[in-house]
C-alpha positions in Angstrom: 0.0 0.0 0.0 1.3 3.4 -0.9 2.3 5.7 2.0 0.0 8.5 0.9 -3.0 6.2 1.1 -2.3 5.5 4.8 -2.0 9.2 5.5 -5.2 10.1 3.6 -7.1 7.3 5.4 -5.9 8.6 8.8 -6.8 12.2 7.8 -10.3 11.0 6.7 -10.8 9.1 9.9 -9.9 12.2 11.9 -12.2 14.3 9.8 -15.0 11.8 10.3 -14.4 11.8 14.1 -14.4 15.6 14.3 -17.6 15.7 12.2 -19.2 13.1 14.5 -18.4 15.0 17.6 -19.9 18.2 16.2 -23.0 16.3 15.1 -23.5 14.9 18.6 -23.0 18.3 20.1 -25.5 19.8 17.7 -28.1 17.1 18.5 -27.7 17.2 22.3 -27.2 21.0 22.8 -30.0 22.9 24.4 -32.0 25.1 22.0 -31.5 28.9 22.0 -28.7 31.1 23.0 -27.0 30.6 26.3 -26.7 33.8 28.2 -23.6 33.0 30.1 -20.4 35.1 30.3 -16.9 33.9 30.8 -16.2 32.0 34.0 -14.2 34.0 36.5 -14.9 32.4 39.8 -18.5 33.7 39.5 -17.5 37.4 39.1 -17.9 39.5 36.1 -14.6 40.4 34.3 -13.6 44.0 34.9 -11.4 44.4 31.9 -11.3 43.2 28.3 -9.7 39.8 27.6 -7.1 41.4 25.3 -6.2 44.3 27.5 -2.6 45.5 27.5 -0.1 44.2 30.0 2.5 46.4 31.8 5.8 46.3 29.9 7.4 44.7 33.0 5.7 41.4 32.2 7.5 41.2 28.9 10.8 41.5 30.6 9.9 38.9 33.2 8.8 36.5 30.4 12.1 37.0 28.7 14.0 36.2 31.9 11.8 33.1 32.2 12.6 32.0 28.7 16.3 32.6 29.2 16.3 30.2 32.2 14.1 27.8 30.3 16.7 27.8 27.5 19.4 27.4 30.0 17.8 24.1 31.2 17.3 22.9 27.7 21.0 23.4 26.9 22.4 22.2 30.2 20.9 18.6 30.0 22.8 17.6 26.8 25.8 19.5 28.1 25.8 17.4 31.3 25.7 14.2 29.2 28.8 15.1 27.1 30.9 17.3 29.5 33.1 14.4 30.6 34.0 13.4 27.1 34.5 16.9 25.7 36.6 18.2 28.6 37.6 21.7 29.6 36.2 23.3 26.4 32.7 22.3 27.3 33.1 23.8 30.8 34.4 27.1 29.4 31.5 27.3 26.9 28.9 26.6 29.6 30.3 29.3 31.8 30.2 31.7 28.9 26.6 30.8 28.2 25.7 31.3 31.9 27.5 34.6 31.9 25.4 35.7 28.9 22.2 34.7 30.8 23.5 36.5 33.9 23.8 39.7 31.8 20.2 39.4 30.8 19.1 38.9 34.5 21.2 41.9 35.6 19.6 44.0 32.9 16.1 43.0 34.0 17.0 43.7 37.6 18.4 47.1 36.7 15.3 48.0 34.7 13.1 47.1 37.8 11.4 44.1 36.2 12.0 42.0 39.4 10.4 44.6 41.8 6.8 43.7 42.7 5.8 46.9 44.4 
């Protein structure tokens, strides 16, 4: 059997499953329009869902991503550091210094103050 036939049959099966779920939802849904708002612990939202965030949150998210990338790169590094040697240790300390520069910048800009 050709590979594209398998892919097309799986895509068709998924499409039929999605159509079936929508059909069951349409049959079992209560008639009319539901007059419910978004769920926020029972309270009405006080601002729009796409309201703007303070610029500080962008800096905090960049610091989070920097530490996230640090962990992504440190795991494979830990697996090969013994075989590579001193060069791997120097490169990791340079990488950590670069991340530290980002954290110090965020600290200087006040992104880590919560007052």
